[in-house]
C-alpha positions in Angstrom: 22.0 -24.4 -28.5 24.2 -27.5 -28.3 27.4 -25.4 -28.3 26.1 -23.1 -25.6 24.8 -26.0 -23.5 28.1 -27.7 -23.6 30.0 -24.5 -22.6 27.6 -24.2 -19.6 28.1 -27.8 -18.7 31.9 -27.4 -18.5 31.4 -24.2 -16.5 29.2 -26.1 -14.1 31.8 -28.7 -13.6 34.3 -26.0 -12.6 31.8 -24.6 -10.1 31.4 -28.0 -8.3 28.3 -28.4 -6.2 27.3 -24.7 -6.7 26.0 -22.9 -9.7 28.2 -20.7 -11.8 27.8 -17.0 -11.1 26.3 -14.6 -13.6 29.6 -12.9 -14.0 31.3 -16.2 -14.9 28.6 -17.0 -17.4 28.9 -13.6 -19.1 32.7 -13.9 -19.3 32.8 -17.5 -20.6 29.6 -17.6 -22.7 29.1 -14.0 -23.9 26.7 -15.1 -26.7 24.3 -16.3 -24.0 21.7 -13.7 -22.9 20.2 -14.2 -19.5 16.8 -12.5 -19.2 15.8 -13.8 -15.8 18.1 -15.2 -13.0 15.8 -17.7 -11.2 18.8 -19.7 -10.0 20.3 -17.4 -7.3 17.8 -16.5 -4.5 17.2 -12.9 -3.7 14.5 -10.2 -3.4 14.9 -7.9 -6.4 12.8 -5.2 -4.7 15.1 -5.1 -1.7 18.1 -4.7 -4.1 16.4 -1.6 -5.6 15.7 -0.2 -2.1 19.4 -0.6 -1.1 20.6 1.0 -4.4 18.3 4.0 -3.8 19.9 4.7 -0.4 23.4 3.9 -1.8 23.1 6.3 -4.6 21.7 9.1 -2.5 24.0 8.7 0.5 27.2 7.3 -1.0 27.5 8.2 -4.7 25.7 11.6 -4.9 27.6 12.8 -1.8 31.0 11.3 -2.9 31.1 9.5 0.5 32.0 6.4 -1.5 35.6 7.8 -1.8 36.3 7.4 1.9 34.6 4.1 2.0 36.9 2.8 -0.7 40.1 4.5 0.5 40.0 3.7 4.2 39.6 0.5 6.2 36.2 -0.5 7.3 35.4 -1.0 11.0 36.4 -4.1 12.8 34.1 -7.1 13.5 33.0 -6.0 17.0 32.1 -2.5 15.8 29.9 -3.7 13.0 28.2 -6.1 15.4 26.8 -3.0 17.2 24.7 -2.2 14.1 23.2 -5.6 14.1 22.6 -5.4 17.8 20.1 -2.5 17.3 18.0 -4.5 14.9 18.0 -7.8 16.7 17.8 -6.2 20.2 20.4 -8.5 21.7 23.8 -7.7 23.1 26.5 -7.4 20.4 28.7 -9.7 22.3 26.6 -12.6 21.0 27.0 -11.5 17.3 29.7 -12.8 15.0 29.8 -10.8 11.8 30.9 -12.8 8.7 31.8 -12.4 5.1 28.6 -14.1 3.9 26.9 -16.9 5.9 29.3 -19.3 4.3 32.1 -17.9 6.5 30.1 -18.6 9.7 29.2 -22.1 8.5 32.9 -22.9 7.9 34.1 -21.3 11.1 31.5 -23.0 13.4 31.9 -26.5 11.8 35.7 -26.4 11.7 35.9 -25.1 15.3 33.2 -26.9 17.1 32.0 -30.0 15.2 33.8 -33.0 16.5 32.4 -36.5 16.3 29.0 -37.0 14.7 27.1 -34.3 12.9 23.5 -34.9 11.7 22.6 -33.2 8.5 19.1 -33.2 7.0 18.9 -34.1 3.3 18.3 -32.5 0.8 20.3 -29.5 2.0 22.8 -26.8 1.2 25.9 -28.8 0.4 28.5 -26.8 2.3 27.2 -28.1 5.6 28.6 -31.6 4.8 31.4 -30.4 2.5 33.0 -28.5 5.3 33.1 -31.4 7.7 36.7 -32.1 8.8 38.3 -35.4 9.4 37.3 -35.1 13.0 33.6 -35.0 12.1 31.5 -37.9 10.9 28.5 -36.7 8.9 25.3 -38.7 9.4 22.3 -38.0 7.1 18.7 -37.8 8.0 16.8 -38.0 4.7 13.4 -36.3 4.3 10.6 -38.3 2.7 9.6 -37.2 -0.8 6.2 -38.9 -0.4 5.6 -36.6 2.6 6.5 -33.5 0.5 10.0 -33.3 2.2 8.2 -32.2 5.5 10.3 -32.7 8.6 8.7 -35.2 11.0 9.9 -33.5 14.2 9.2 -36.4 16.5 10.9 -38.9 14.3 13.8 -36.6 13.8 14.2 -36.1 17.6 14.2 -39.8 18.2 16.7 -40.4 15.4 19.1 -37.8 16.9 18.8 -39.4 20.4 19.9 -42.7 18.9 22.8 -41.2 16.9 24.1 -39.1 19.9 25.8 -36.5 17.7 27.9 -33.6 18.8 26.2 -31.3 16.2 22.9 -31.0 14.4 22.0 -28.7 11.5 18.6 -27.4 10.5 18.0 -24.9 7.7 14.7 -23.2 8.2 13.1 -22.8 5.6 15.1 -25.6 4.1 17.1 -25.3 0.9 16.4 -26.6 -1.8 12.8 -27.6 -1.0 11.6 -24.6 1.0 10.1 -26.7 3.8 9.3 -24.8 7.0 9.4 -25.9 10.6 7.3 -23.8 12.9 8.8 -21.8 15.8 7.0 -24.1 18.3 8.6 -27.2 16.6 12.0 -25.6 16.5 11.7 -24.8 20.3 10.7 -28.5 20.9 13.8 -29.7 19.1 16.0 -27.4 21.1 14.3 -28.5 24.4 14.4 -32.2 23.6 17.9 -32.2 22.4 19.4 -30.0 25.1 22.4 -32.2 25.4 23.6 -31.7 21.8 26.7 -29.5 22.0 26.0 -27.5 18.8 22.4 -26.9 17.5 22.9 -25.0 14.3 19.8 -23.2 13.0 20.4 -21.6 9.6 17.7 -18.8 9.1 19.0 -17.5 5.8 15.5 -17.6 4.3 13.5 -16.8 7.4 12.4 -13.4 6.2 10.3 -15.1 3.5 8.6 -17.5 6.0 5.4 -16.7 7.8 2.9 -18.3 10.2 0.1 -15.7 9.9 -1.7 -13.6 7.3 0.4 -10.5 8.3 3.6 -12.3 7.2 5.2 -11.6 10.6 8.8 -12.5 10.7 9.8 -15.4 13.0 13.2 -16.1 14.4 14.6 -18.1 17.3 17.6 -15.8 17.8 16.4 -14.9 21.3 16.9 -18.6 22.3 20.7 -18.1 22.1 20.5 -15.9 25.2 19.1 -18.9 27.1 20.8 -21.8 25.4 24.5 -21.7 25.0 24.5 -24.7 22.6 22.3 -22.9 20.0 23.9 -21.2 17.0 21.8 -19.1 14.6 23.3 -18.4 11.2 21.9 -15.7 8.9 22.7 -14.7 5.3 21.7 -11.2 4.3 22.1 -12.1 0.6 18.6 -13.5 -0.1 16.2 -11.3 1.8 18.1 -8.0 1.2 19.2 -8.9 -2.4 22.9 -8.0 -1.8 24.7 -11.3 -2.4 27.6 -9.3 -4.0 28.3 -7.5 -0.7 29.0 -10.8 1.2 27.1 -9.9 4.4 26.1 -12.3 7.1 26.1 -12.9 10.8 25.8 -15.7 13.4 24.4 -15.4 16.9 25.9 -17.6 19.6 27.2 -17.5 23.1 29.6 -14.7 24.0 32.3 -17.3 24.8 32.1 -18.7 21.3 32.1 -15.3 19.6 35.3 -14.3 21.6 36.8 -17.7 20.8 36.3 -17.2 17.0 37.5 -13.6 17.1 40.7 -14.6 18.9 41.5 -16.7 15.8 41.0 -14.1 13.1 38.0 -12.3 11.4 39.2 -8.9 12.4 38.6 -7.1 9.1 36.4 -9.6 7.3 33.8 -7.0 6.1 34.4 -4.4 3.3 33.4 -0.8 3.5 30.2 -1.2 1.4 29.1 -4.1 3.5 29.6 -1.9 6.6 27.4 0.7 5.1 24.7 -1.9 4.5 24.9 -3.0 8.2 24.5 0.6 9.1 21.4 0.9 7.0 20.1 -2.4 8.5 20.1 -0.8 11.9 18.1 2.3 10.8 14.4 2.4 11.4 13.7 4.4 8.2 15.3 1.8 6.1 13.8 -1.1 7.9 10.3 0.3 7.7 10.6 0.5 3.9 12.2 -2.9 3.7 9.2 -4.4 5.5 7.0 -3.0 2.7 9.1 -4.6 -0.1 9.5 -7.8 1.9 5.7 -8.3 2.2 5.2 -7.2 -1.5 7.7 -9.9 -2.6 6.1 -12.6 -0.5 2.7 -11.8 -2.0 4.0 -12.0 -5.5 6.0 -15.2 -4.7 2.8 -16.8 -3.5 0.9 -15.9 -6.7 3.8 -17.2 -8.7 3.8 -20.5 -6.9 0.1 -20.8 -7.4 0.5 -20.3 -11.1 3.2 -22.9 -11.3 0.6 -25.5 -10.0 -1.3 -25.1 -13.3 1.6 -26.3 -15.5 1.4 -30.0 -16.7 4.1 -32.6 -16.2 5.6 -31.1 -13.1 5.1 -31.3 -9.3 5.5 -28.3 -7.1 6.6 -29.0 -3.5 5.2 -26.7 -0.7 7.6 -23.8 0.2 7.8 -21.1 2.7 10.9 -19.6 1.1 11.4 -17.5 -2.0 11.9 -20.5 -4.3 10.2 -23.8 -5.1 11.5 -27.3 -5.7 10.0 -28.7 -9.0 9.9 -32.4 -9.8 9.9 -33.1 -13.5 7.5 -35.9 -14.5 6.7 -38.1 -17.5 10.3 -38.6 -18.7 11.4 -34.9 -18.5 15.1 -34.6 -17.5 16.4 -31.8 -15.3 19.6 -31.4 -17.4 17.6 -31.0 -20.6 14.9 -28.8 -19.2 17.3 -26.4 -17.4 19.4 -26.2 -20.6 16.4 -25.4 -22.8 15.2 -22.8 -20.3 18.7 -21.2 -20.3 19.5 -21.4 -24.0 16.0 -20.8 -25.6 14.5 -18.4 -23.1 17.4 -16.9 -21.1 15.9 -18.2 -17.9 18.5 -19.5 -15.5 17.3 -22.1 -13.0 19.1 -24.6 -10.6 19.5 -28.1 -12.0 19.4 -30.2 -8.8 20.9 -33.4 -10.2 23.9 -32.9 -7.9 21.8 -32.6 -4.8 22.1 -35.7 -2.7 18.9 -36.9 -1.0 16.7 -36.2 -4.1 15.4 -39.2 -5.9 14.1 -38.1 -9.3 14.5 -35.2 -11.7 14.4 -31.9 -10.0 15.0 -28.2 -10.7 14.8 -25.3 -8.2 13.2 -22.0 -9.4 13.4 -18.7 -7.5 10.6 -16.2 -7.5 11.5 -12.8 -9.0 9.6 -9.6 -9.8 6.1 -10.0 -11.1 7.3 -9.2 -14.7 10.1 -11.8 -14.5 7.8 -14.4 -13.0 5.6 -14.2 -16.1 8.6 -14.8 -18.3 9.5 -17.9 -16.2 6.0 -19.2 -16.3 5.7 -18.9 -20.1 9.2 -20.5 -20.5 8.3 -23.5 -18.2 5.0 -24.0 -19.9 6.7 -24.2 -23.3 9.7 -26.4 -22.2 7.6 -28.9 -20.2 5.2 -29.7 -22.9 5.3 -33.3 -24.1 4.2 -33.9 -27.7 
């Protein structure tokens, strides 16, 4: 195990603040067998649904040939597919090569002066800050389960007077959720902030009722020119390899970004996904697997609560933040899970804003969740 663990540690150093991809691990550590990927965050049932359509409509018909040989459509054309699903004018939609491209584009183009970032968070939001941008951190309280105190947050932002604020909802890595009413209150109270970035990459896993109805503040963009909604498609649709994402913002900003590039920033298979995304037959079936996955994730999280020597933080995403107690170390636990059980989780030692030993674990299929539970029970035992 020591040899494998050391190889992984070196690979992690190369990957910086993000986890090494499965392909990198397979190439550099071929002797390591990964049984469950509970590090990267995606709905496996949605992946299966996409592959069913892809096989039938692309591979079996040989349509894949033209998708590979010819250029995909340009940014504005692909935005028309998203328009049908969001029911907003495509002029408000900026198609991107994964949400990460939208994050970089928006921060580099519009964030000048102070930018308030909530901690803990997805590191790219502060890593992409330019020299013209001063990052100011608002740290969530662990003793309050990392729940955002909306009133305190609003008052803090008013004192800081930033040009930009960023909220990930549900938040990564803790899964904390801010209700739609609370988000609207933030937008109304902080109307003077030039850029209010709301990252809804995990919103399809969140819910406020027993029907798991999807909530989004995308429609706010039509009324508030300072609101920017960023959305990754990787997690909820299980297609991280396609690099699909979008941002919704004012038409003026979309035009401004498109004048500076992004003409052909989607590949042909990504365009096919966006076409599927706009179709009622696909989306109706997606809704079934979305709700199935939420139900199984809830059961998985409940079962995690029964394991000794760990604390599970409340989550409305498809992952949980786990604090290791009684002397357990994140580096050792994550290494044992990986090397002894082939369970890949996120060691959160490099996440600023976390005080303690934490790992993040994603929900998978019901079968895989049982493997994760058994492995965690074994690794977290203290003799």
